[in-house]
N, C-alpha and C positions, 0 to 999 in steps of 0.2 A: 823610755826606750828599752827594747830588749837588748841585753848584752850577753852573748854566748861566751863561754870561757875562752875560746880562741880569739875573740874580739876585744877582750878586756886589756887594759894597759898592762904592760910587762911590770911596771912599778910606777909609783907616783911621779917620778922624775920624767917619765915619758909624756904624760899629759901636761905637766907644768912647763916643760921645754916647748911643747907645741903651742900652748896658750900664750907663752911669754911674747911671741911675735905676732899675736893677733889681738885686735882691739875693736872689732866690730861684730855685733851680734844682735840678738832679739831678746827683749825683756818680756817674759810672759807673766801677766798679772791676772789673778782671779777676778772674774766679773762680779758685779753686784747681782743679787738674786734676780733670776730671770734673764740675765744678760750673758752673752758668751764671754770668754776670756779676752783680755786685751793683749795684743802682741805688738810691741813697739821696737822697730829697728833703731839702733843707736850705736854711737861710738862710746867706748868706756876705757878707763885706765885701771888695769888690775895690778894690785900690789900684793905679791905672794907673802911677803914678810908680815904685813898687817892682816892678811886674810880678808881683804875686801877689794871691791871695785868701786870707782866713783864715776858719776856721770851727771848730766843735767838735761832738763827738758823745758820747753817754753811753758809759761804759766797757763796759757789757754788750752794746753793739752787736755783732752777729755778723760784721761785715765786716772786723774788725781783722786777722785772720790773712791774709786775701786782700790787704789793703792793705800789710801788711808784706812779703808774698811778692813783690808787684809794685807799686811805688809810681807807675807810669805810669798816669795816670787822665785822664778827661775830665769837665770841669764844663760841663754843657749848660743853656742858658737859652733858652726858647721863649716868645714872647708875641705879641700883636697878631694873633691868628689869626682867620680867618673862613672859613666854607664859602661857596663861590661856585657857585650853581646853573648847570646846563648852559646854559639859554636865555640867560643873561647873556653867555656867551662865544661864542655862535653867530656864524659869519662872516656878513657882510652879505648874501652871495648864497646862504645856506642857511636852511632853516626853523629856528625856535627850538629844536625838539626834537632837532636834530642837534648842538647845542652840547655841549661837554665839561665836566662838573663838575670842580672843582678845589678846592684849599685855598690860602689865603693865610696866610703867617706870616713872622715874623722870628725868626732863630735865631743864637745865637753859641755856639760850642763852644771852650772853652779847654783845650788839651792841657797837662797839668801834671805835675810831679813832686811827689808828696806827701811832706811832712816831718812826722813825728809829734812832737808837743810834749807832754812828760810832766813836765818840771821845773815845780814849783809856781809859781815866780816868772815863768817864761816863759809858763805858762798864764794867769796873772793878767794879764800884759801883753797877751796875745792877746785875752782877754775884754774888756779895757778898750778895745781897738781896735774890737771889735765894738759895744760899748755906745756908743762915740763916734759910730759910723756910724748906728746905729739909734735912739739917743736923744740927739741933739746938745743937746736941751733939758735933759738931766740928769734928776734925779728918782730915780736909784738910787745906792746907795753904791758907792764905788770898790772894785774887787776887789783884795785883797791877801792873799798867802799867810799863813795863820796868824791872820788877823784876821776879826772878825765884820763882816758877816753871811755872807759868801760863802766865807771861807777854808776852812771845814770841808767845803765841797761840792766843792772842786777835785779831790779824790781820785776823785770819781765821774765825771769826764769826761776825755777826751783831746783835745788841740788838734790841728788840722791846718793847716799852712801849705802852700798850693798855689802852687808856683813855676811860672809860665806859660812854656812853651817854644814854643807855637804857637797860632794862632788861625784858626778857620774860621768865616765868617759868611755869612749868606744872607738876602736880603730878597725874598721871592717874591710879587711884586705885578704880574703881567702886563706885565713890562717889554718883552716882545717882541710884544705885541698892538697892532694899529692903534689910532689915536686914537678912532675910532668905537666900537670894542669897549670900550675903557677908559672912555669916557664913559658907556656903558650900564652897566658894572659900578659905576662911581662913583654913578650915579643909583640903582641897585638897593641899594647899601649904605646910601645916605642915606635911602631910603624904608623900608628894613627896620629900621634902627636897633637891631639886636640887640647882644649883648655882643661887643665887639671890632670891630664894624663901623666905628665912627668912626675908630678908630686905623688900621684897614686902609685905609680910604678916604684918610686923610691920607698914608699911605705911597704909595698908588697915584698920587695927584696930585703928590706931592713928587718921586718918582723918575723918572717918565716924561716924555716930551715934553709940552709944554703942551697942555691940552685946550681 
């Protein structure tokens, strides 16, 4: 993705803080020769200290051959998106209908090396890491190979450990627009109040010069 200087993270803590509260994305896997890439929606648990994310998929999933052939993948997460009508972005000296529509969004792409996990004990440990992330309050039995209730289900999945080798992040919120235009956009988002508008407005106000 294109990242203009004004859309780049202010520092690494910005994208890390944003990603820390998000755990659903799309895993992009290079296709086999002659095939298009695979794009798999999935939940994941990201561990910043280990520099990796863990997930799992059903064994019948058709992407395994491609993943085994090329373990270099991208885990993509996009959120806080909003459509910005053209009149909101019109320059002060131009009529509203001359404004350019655009999209606001935040995105983090983790370039990873995928390591497949098939050992039953290792899969159980991976699943327990995911459960600890998604259900810190508990309520589900611990996963253990050969033990009820989940041990018999382990053969039906494969684990994936995604070792992060690079990060690309983008916060596209009119960082290059003058204060007057950004103020108009903020007011429009506030008045519209649609899905994603509040989060987009927060990024707009947080990242740019004070309005």
